[in-house]
N, C-alpha and C positions, 0 to 999 in steps of 0.2 A: 562294494562301494569304493570308488577310487580314493586314494589317500588325499588327493587335492580337494576332494569334495567335502563339504560340511553340511550336516543336517541342520535344518531349522526346526525349532521345537515350539509348541504352543505356549501361550503366555497365561493360560487359565487352566484350572482343573478340568473344566468341561472339555477344553480342547484336547487334553490328554485322555479324555474318556472316563473321568473319575468324578466322584463327589463324596461328601461325608453324609452318612445317614444320621438319624436322630440319636443314635448311640455314640456318635462321634467316630464311627469306623469308616475307613476309606473303602469304597466299593465301586465296581465298574458300572458305567452307564450302558443301558441298552442302546445299540447303534440305531435302531429303528425308532424307538419311542422316546429316547432321551431320559428314561426313568432309571432310578437306581435299581440294581440287581443285588443278588447275594454273592456275586463273584468278587473275590479278593484281588489284591494287587498282583499283577503278573510281571515278574522280572524278565522272563524270556520273551522279549518282543522281537528280537532279531537273531540271526544265526551267529553273529559276532559278539564275543564277550565284551570287547571294548565298546561296541555300539550299545549294548544293553546297559553297561555302566554309565555311559554318557546320557542315555535316556533316563536312567534312574536319578542321576544328578540334576538333570534339567527339571524333572518332576519335583525334586527336592527344593529347587529354587522357587518354583511356583508355590509350593507348600509354605515356604518361609513367608512369602507375600500374603498368602491366605491367613496365616497365623497373625501377622501384623495387622491385617484388616479386621480380623475377628477381635483382637485385643481392643481396638478403637471402637468398632461398631457395636459389638455385643457385650464387651466387658467394661466399656466406658473409660478405657485407659487413655492417657494423654501423652503425646509424643513430645519429648524434650530434647533439643539438639545439643550435641557435644562436638566441638566447642560451640558456645552460643553466639560467638561474635564473628562467624563466617557465614557465607551464603549456605542455605540448607543443603544444596547439592554437593557441597564440599565437606559436609559434616556427617557424623553418624548420629545416632539418637538412642535414647533410653525411653522406657515407658513408666508413667507414674499414675497413681489413682487420682491425683489432682494436678491442675495446671501449674500451680505454684505451691511448693512445699513451704509451709510457714509454721515453725515450731510444732511439728507433729508430736503428739503424746507418745505414740508407739509407731516406729517406722520399721518395716520389714524389707530387707534388701535381698533379692534373689540373684545368684550368680551361677550361670550354667558352666558346662565344661568346655573343652577345646574342640577344634574341628569345624564342621559345617553348621553347627547349631547357632542360632541367633536369639535375640531377646524373645522371651516367651516360650522357649523350647528347652526340654531336658534331653530328648533324644529323637532325632529325625526318623530313625529306623522304627521306633515305636509308634510314631504318628502314622507312618505308612502301613506298618504290619500289625499294629494292635489297635490303638485308639488315641483320640486327642487327650483324654484324661491322663493316661499314663505317659504320653510323650511330651505334653506341654506343661507350662507352669500355671495354667488356668485354675486347677483345683487349689493351688496354694494362694492365688490371688483371692479367690472366693472365701476360703477359710480364714485368711488373714483379715479380710474385711469384716467377717462375722465377729472376729475377736477384737475389733477396734483398731487395726493397723492401717496406716497408709502404706502402700506397697510400691517399691521401685524395682524395675527389671533392668539389669545391666545388659550390655550388648558387646561383650569383650572381644569377640572374634571379627567384628566389623571394623577393619583397620585401613581400608584403602578406598579411594574414589578415582574415577577416570575424569580428569579435568582437561579440557581442550585436547583430547586425544591421548593424554599421558596419564599413566597410572601412578598416583601419588599417595603416600601415607597420609592419614588424617591426623592433623596436628592434635596432640594430646591423647591420641588413641592408636598409636603405632603398634602397640602390642596389648595383650590382655591386662597386664598389671598397670600400664600407663593409662589405659582407658578407665580402669577402676579408680585409680588415684585422682584422675581428672574429675570424674563424677563425684567422688567423695568431696573434693574441694569446691567444685562448682555448684553442686546441688545439695549434698547432704550437710556438710558443715555450714554452708550458707543459710540453711533452713533452721539452724539452731534446734535440733530435735531434743526432746526430753530423754528419749531412750531409743535404742536401735537393736534389732536382731538381724542376723545374717543367716541365710541358708545357701550353702555352696556345694555344688556337685562336682566330683571328679577333679579336673584341673582347676575348677573354681576354688578348691581348697588351697591350692598353691597360691593363687591370687590373694586369697583372704589372709594367709599366713604372711605374705609379703606386705600387705596393707597393715597388719598388726605390728610388724617390725617398723614400718615407716611412720605410723601414726599412733604411737603408744599411749599418748594422753587421751586421744579420742576413744580408744578401745577400753582404757581404764575407767573413764568417766561416763561414757554413753552406751557402749555395747554391753548388753546384759546377757546375751546368749549367741552362740554360733552353732548351727546345726549343719554338720558336714554329712554328705551322702556319698559314701565310698570315695573319699578324698584320696588323692595321690601325692599329697604333700610329703616332704622329708621330715621325719619326726625330730631330727636333730636341730631343725630350724624353728621349731614352734616356741614362741615366747611363753614364759611361765604364766602370764596373765591369761593367755588363750586356753591353757589347759584347765583353768578353773571355770571357764564359762562355756567350753566347747564339748561336743559329743559327736562322734563319727559313727554313723550307721553303715556298716560294711556288709558285703555279700557273705552269707553264711547259711548253713542248713538249720541252724538253731531257730527257735521261735522268735518272733519279733521282739526286739528290745532286750534280749538276753545279753547280759554283760559278758564281754570276751576278754581274753588276756591281752595285755599291752606291754610295751616297753616302758620303763620309768620316764622316758623323755617324750612320750607321745600323748595325744589327746585320748580320753577314754573311748573305747570302741564297744559298740553294741551291735547286735544282729539287726540287719535291715529286713529280715524275714524273707529274703529272696536270694537266689544264687546267681542272678543275672545282674551285671554291673549297671546296665542302662535302666533297670527297673527299681533301683534302690530308692530314688527320690519319691516315687509314687508309693512303693510298698511300705515305707517307714513313716509316711506322712502323719498318721494319727499319733504315733509315739513322739515324733519330732515336735509337733505342736504342743503336746502335753509337757514336754521338756521346756519349750519356750515359755509357756505360761507359768510353770513352776519357777523358772529362773526370774521371770518378771516379778512375781510375787516377792521373791527374795530381794530383788533389786529395790523394790518399793519399801520393803521393811528396813533395809540398810540405809535408806534415805530418810527414814523416820516417818514415812507415810502410813496412815492407818490402813489395814487390810480391808478389802471390800466386804460388806455384809452380804449375806445371802439374798436379802431383799433387794439390794442395789446392784446385784451381779449383772443383771441384764442391761443396766444403764449404759455400759460401755460397749455392748455388742453391736 
């Protein structure tokens, strides 16, 4: 293929010859019948390594749009624009379980890592090569809802838009931390939440640490727990308040939730029950939510609220 030529790629999964089966696994479509087969994703489409990579990235972009649509159409998530005072085509967006957050009793904020992932994703490679459950934030959304949380998905890597032919940074979202700070001010603080929990994967941990430095009063008064999943933050930058409410589930061969050694300056580290970085959010989910609920009970006790009776436990689910 000549260097001056550029391939054009489909804009749908079907166009690429793929679909997700009932188990949320990406599978090839039969070229004659259009039905799903048992054939998995094939990276080796062309003879050129660069062309195969370009094809993979183009498929990834389509999967991002697929996840966005699934969040809205199947999970009932609402798209909120950031910033809210510019035309939608010049803004990025986050997803919320409600159109307008208004004094949520429990708010769960999900922050993905760096790179190509966008709102609703933990790892694109897992979506393509494993399944939607392990690669997306959908299981967290569903579990959060079961436990009475409103859920907000950040979109920290979506930083640019092409406006009138020019690529421009999105105001208030020029980088991951700025995006998170803008969302915190525009939606979270404005909603006056009673309590907030944060789950942050990989570089999302760096973003969360920087937020804790920038908004110490909010983290002291409202954030009752932070669950990190293989965070890459610098331990020397972690505020003391975050060490008390945070736990980092990291790659390890040890059984899930096994306490691990840490430096005196870092957040407590526990085993995620998996040795693959991308899998940590999914593999530690049960332990992480147990931690959140334990921290929430302590948060309520410290505020002088009566603990829930067993009889009333289902009232908030």
